[in-house]
Steps between C-alpha positions, in 0.01 A plus 500: 500500500800566277680214332866476600757321291853427617794515264792300636801679356864588548669832439755388238258286296407645160214250458360622833513860385343405166211318672437794733481739203279263296269447798439871568235562228314181594507592869370845414221358282378264774571731794748253642763586760839344428746445783857431392689275742877449485560125500853552633370672816311191617677162533171306477401677177851454362488128574161468329534734199872562447535387139137572403502878547317701403191328638155659500271383780148561623521368853650154456383467139786528253379681189825493305877511528789622282267697271157655545234275351264787426215285366503265799534788748219695333272193504584434866434860605170510309393182678563629853350845454 
C-alpha cells in the first residue's frame, strides 16, 4: 500500500511552492504519493490551517509546517515503511 502525504497549500504562497519542490525528491526516494490540497477551497481546512500553510500531513499527523523538516519527515517515512 502506497504512503500518501497531503500538502495543505495555497496558490499564491511561495513557502507552499518551496515545500512542494523540496518534498519531491524525498517523495520519489520513498515512493510516496503527495496530494496538494488548496486550503482556500475548503472552509474547514482554512479555519484549521490558515496561517500555518504550508502544512505536510500523513493522515491526521502533522509532519511539519512553514518549511519542510527533511530530517523529521525522512525519519517518519522510514518508520512507517
